[in-house]
N, C-alpha and C positions, 0 to 999 in steps of 0.2 A: 522206224519202229511204229507199230500201230498203237493208237490210243487205247487205254484200258477199257474193258467192257464194264460199263457202269450199270447195266441192266435197265437203262432208261429207254423209253420209246424212241425210235429213230426219227420221228416227225415231231417238230416243235415249232414255236413262234419266236422270231428274233425281232426285238424292238431296238432300234438304234437311236441314240441320243440326238437331240437337236442343239439348242443354244447352251446346254449345260457345259459344253466345251469351253465357253467363254467365262466361266465363273471363277477361275483361278483357285485361290485357297478356300473359297466357299463352295466349291463344286461338290464336296462330299455331302453337305447339307441338302443340296438340290437332288443328289442321287438318292439319298435316303427318302426324301419326300416323294420322288418318282416311284421308288420301289413300293412305298406304302400305298400310294394312290392306285398303282397297278394291281396290287394284291386285293384291294377293296373292290375294284372294278371287275376283276376276273373271278373272284371267289364264287359269285352266284352262277357263273356260266358253266364251270366244270371243275372237278378236283384237279389241281395242278400244283406245281411248285415253281417258284421264281428263283432264278440264279443270275447274279450280276457278273458279267465277264467283260473286261475292258470297257468300252464305251457303249455297252448294250445290255439289255435285260432279256433273258430267255424265259419263256413260259413253257414249261415241260409238263404235258398231261400225265396224270397218274395212270397206272395200268387200268385198263377198262374204259378210259376216257379218250383214247386216241382219236376216235371219230369226231370229237368236238374241237379239233385243232382249228378248223375254219371259223367256228364261232368265237374261239379265243382270239384269233387274229383280228376279226372284225371289231370285237369289243376293245381290244388293245389299241386299235387305230383311233379311238375316241379319247384316249388319255393324253392330256397335254404334257408335252415334254419329249415326245418321240418324233423324229424327223421322218422315219420310214419303218414299215413293218413287212416282214416276209414270213411266209410259211416255208420251212426248210426241213431237209433231212440231214441227219448226221452220218459221217463216214469215218472209218479209221484213216489215219494219216499215211495212206499208201496210195500211190497213183492209180493202180489197177482197181482198188476198192472205191476210190473216188469216182472213177469212170463208170463203174457198175451202178453206183448210186445215182450218178448223173443220167444214166439211161432211164431209170425209174422216174426221176423228176421230169425229164424231158417228155417222156411218154404221157405223163399226167397233164403236162401243160398243153401238149398238142391236142389232147382229147377235148380241151375246152376252146380250141380255135377252129374257125371254119375251114372246110376242105375245098379243094378245087383251085388253089393258087399256091405259089411258092411263098414261104414266109422267110423274110430276112432274119438272119440268126447269127449270134456270136457267143463265144465263151469268154467270160471275164473273171480272172482270178485275182484275189487280193491275198497276199501271203504275209500273215502276221507272224508266222513261225519261221524264222530265218534258218533253222536247222533242216527244214524240209529239203529233200534232195533235188528238187527242180525249182527254177525261178518261175515267176508268174507266166511269162509268155510260153515257156516250155510246157507247163501244165495245161495252158489253154490249148495248144496244138495237140497234146497227147489225148486230152478228153475229146476234143472236137473230132479227131480222126476216128475215134471209137463210137461216138454216138451218131454222127451224121450219116454213117453208112446204113443205119437202121431206118432212116427216114429220108433217103436221098431224093425221093419224089416230092417231098413237102418242104424241104429246107434249102435255102441258098445262103451262103456265107456273105455277110455284110458287116464289116467292122465299124463303119461310120454311122449307119442309120438302121440298127437292128430293131425289128418289131418284138423279137423274143431274145432275151439275154439270159443265158444260163450262168448264174453267179456261183462262184466258188470262193469261200473264205477259209483259208487254212490258218488255224490258230493253235497255240500249244495245247489248249484244253481239248479241242475237238475241231473237226472240219465240217463246215456247213455247205450244202448244195441247195440252191433255190432258183426258181424261175419267175418269181414275182417280187416286186419291190413297191408296195402300196404306200402312197404318201401318208405320213402320220398326221396327228393333229397339230404338231409343232408347238411353239410357245414354251412356256415354263410350267413346271408342276403347280397345280392349284394349291394355294396355302403358303407358298414360299414368299409371297409379297404382301401378306396380311389379309385383312377382311375389309369388305365394303358392302354397303347397303344399296341395292338396286330398286328404284321406283318402277314397279312393273305395272304397265297399264293394260296389258292384254292385247295390244296392237302388234304390229310387225316390228317396230323399231326397238322397244326396250328389251325384248328377249335377245335380239342380236347384240345389242350393247352389252348385256350381261355376259353373253358368251365370249365377247371380245375381251372383257375384263378378266374372265377366268383364264383365257389364253395367255394373259400377261402375268399369271401367277396369283391373282386375287381369289380368295374364297368369297363367294357372293351370298349374302343374305337378302331375301326378297321382301319387299313391302308393297302391298296392294291395297288400294282404297276402294270402298264400296259405299253406295248411296241408297240403301233400302229406305223406302219402298220404290224409289224411282228406278233403281237398278236391282234386278232380282238375283236370286241364288244361282241362276245359271251362269251369271258372269263370274262368280267366284269358282264355280266348277271348272270353267274354262281356264282361269288363271292357275288353278291347281294342276290341270293337265299340262300347261306350259312349264310350270316349275318341275313337274315330274320328268318332262322331256329334257330340260336343262340339267337336271340332276344327273343325267348320264355322264356329264362332263366333270362333275365333282362328287359323284356317288349319292350323297344325300343332300337335301337343301332345306333350309328353314324359311318358312313363309309367315310373315305377319300380316294378318287381315285386319284392316283398320276401318271402323265406321266413320264416314265423312259427312253424313247428311247434315248434322247440326252446324258444322262449320260452314258448309255451303249455304245453308239457309240464312245464317247470320250475314255472310258476305252479300247474298242476294238482297237482303232487306236493308243493309246499312252502308253499302259501298257503291261507287260509280259503276253502272252496268258495263261500260267498256273495259273496265279493269278486272272483271270477275275472274277470267281464266288465269291471268297473271297472279291474282291474289290467291286463288286456289292452290296454284303451284308453290307459292311462297309458304303456305301453311303445310303442304306436303313435305317440303324441304325441312321445315322445323320438326315435324313429327318424325321424319326419317332420321334426323340427327339425334333425337331422343332414343330411338330404337338402336341406332349405332352405338350409343353409349352403353346400352344394355348388352349388346352383342360384341363389345370390344372391337368395333369396326372404326376405321379411320378415314373413310371417304364415302361419298355418295356417287351413284352411277345413274345416269339418265339416258334415254334414247333420243335426246334432242339433236336436231340437225339444223344448222344455220339457215334460216329463211324458208324452212319447209312449210310451216304454218304461221299464223299471225303471232302466236305466243313465242315464236322462236326467232324473232328479229334480234339483232345484237343488243338493242336497248332492253328488250323484254327479258332476254337471257341474263342480262346484267341485274335487272330487278329481281329475278328469281334467285340467282346465285347469291345475292346479297343477304338473303334470308337464312342462308346456311352457315352454320359455324364450322363446317368441314369443307375440304376441297370437293368440288363437284367434277367428276370425270364424265366427259361426253365423248365416248369413242366414235360416234357417228357424226360428229360436228361438221365434217366436210364431205360426207357421203351424199349422193343423190339417192332418190327412192329406189331406182333400179338396182343400184349396188347393194342396198340393204335387202331388197327382195331376193337377190341372188344368194346372199349369205343365209337368209332365212330358209330358203329351200335346201341349201347344203346341210344345215344343222338340224333340219326336221321340225322347225317351228312354224313354217309358213302356213300350212294347212290349218293348224290350230289357231293361228293369229287371225285368219280371215273369217273364222266363224262369226256370224252376225250377232255379236253381243256388244252393245254400247258400253263405254267406260264412264266413270263418274264425271269426267271433265265435260261430257255432253249435257250434263244436268244444268239447267238455268244458263245455258250458253248465250252470250250476248249476240245481238244481231250484227253489231258493228264493233268488233274487238279492237282495243288499242293496238297500234302498230309500234309506237315508240314510247313505251311507258317510262315514267320517271319515278325514281326511288322515293322522292319526297311525297309524291301523291299517294304511293302505296302506303307509306308510313302514316300519313295523315288519315287515310281510310281505316287502317288497322287500329289507330289510336282511339277511335270511337267505338270499337268492338271489344268484347271481353274474350279475345281469342285464346289467351293463356288458359283460362278455365275450360274452354271448349276443347283445346288440345289435350289437357289433362284428362278430360272425360273420355275422349276418343281413345287415348292410350290405355286407360283403365278398362275399356270395353273391347279392346283388340284381342285377337286370338293368335297364338303362336303354334304353328304346325311344323312338324318334321315330315318331309315328303321324300319318299324313296324314288329312285330312278325307275322309269318305265321303259 
């Protein structure tokens, strides 16, 4: 029996769940978060409606927006929680109708592939509707026999290593036919694992670390420090562009811009020069913890990687972490720089990060930084400075911005 005519466009986007399958009794909460995040991400792209079916979410363009299906698919691939994304066409639950739809889907897919060589091809059916009159392998053969004849010179059947797979998913609600399965962002829906404050420097590492925390379900609030007049307004403009890029993965983002000059000058004038960078970072952690309390966040995120620079030895990381009243998450702790750069390119932050704008940690940088700092030395140096008052003043003068995705 054919599926009822719903009046919906035949082309839509299918987003398949990733780790949500593992959540047991909590799965519905994760599904609701994924549906909410997807709606917020896709709403600016094109008018559409979202439908949850089984372990997937469908983005169905409203009449007049059918041409934006590709844009919807690309944006949906950036939403954490989906394992894969497909542009698909729907068909009635009838073998002949499915084969006709498959002809259209296959012709569109072949138009995007180079000519002049045979393309390994197969049909792969997943049958979720057990009342359908054919089993999966029967429908595979039925459809293949009817579509391959149209393109005999361009296709060769290869069940083991196909370059082009025509997918068919027969469900009680509708049948999908598709020829692409793009990897999704993976991970968990943003917001399902709480909030954290990321210390954003403007370099390569901290944006990637923030992205990785989002992927594990954290909503990320950003904190950036600036040192006017030593570091100019162009640095903050760069940071805002980075936050706007990262906001694509959580729709909107909050950025706290904190003046740090007075704190740095106090450390420069009253602390051992070799400890300056470690002491800067300890005060950043304290400021970020205060911001976290305002934002109801329960952890800090940094882009630190063990041994990458002098301040990131195990001893120095211990000194820095000891100043935080919250857990410090370091997603990149075991990454080398090449791995981080590869991820930065993937998520679109690399070109922004390498814009030549120094961050505030370069101000009054010591010629010979300490490699194995000691907490008691840090505490002794801080004891002679009125850092609490300076931190209060920095927070009072900070600015909170909500930055939309770019």
